[in-house]
N, C-alpha and C positions, 0 to 999 in steps of 0.2 A: 539588511543583507541580502541579494542575491545568493551566495554561499549559503544562508540560515534557511530560505528561501526554497536552491538546492532538497536540503537535507526532508523539511518534508515534501514534498514534492518524490522526491528518490521513498520513502518511508511507503505513502501514499500507492507509490506504482506496486511494491512491492507485495502491501499487503488484498490488489486486485489483481496481482499474479498468484497472489494465492488459491484470494479467491473467485478464479476460472481458473486455477487446477482441482478446484474441489478440497483443496488441504483444510480450508474450513467453511461452514456452511452458513448459508445470507443469515444464520439467526446467532447466528454468531455476532454479529456484525450490530 
């Protein structure tokens, strides 16, 4: 379902955003 895929993508976007902001380090991923 598109809704499910969108939720997954949102989660990834949040992770990437935190990553870029330096909230989480690359070693944590």
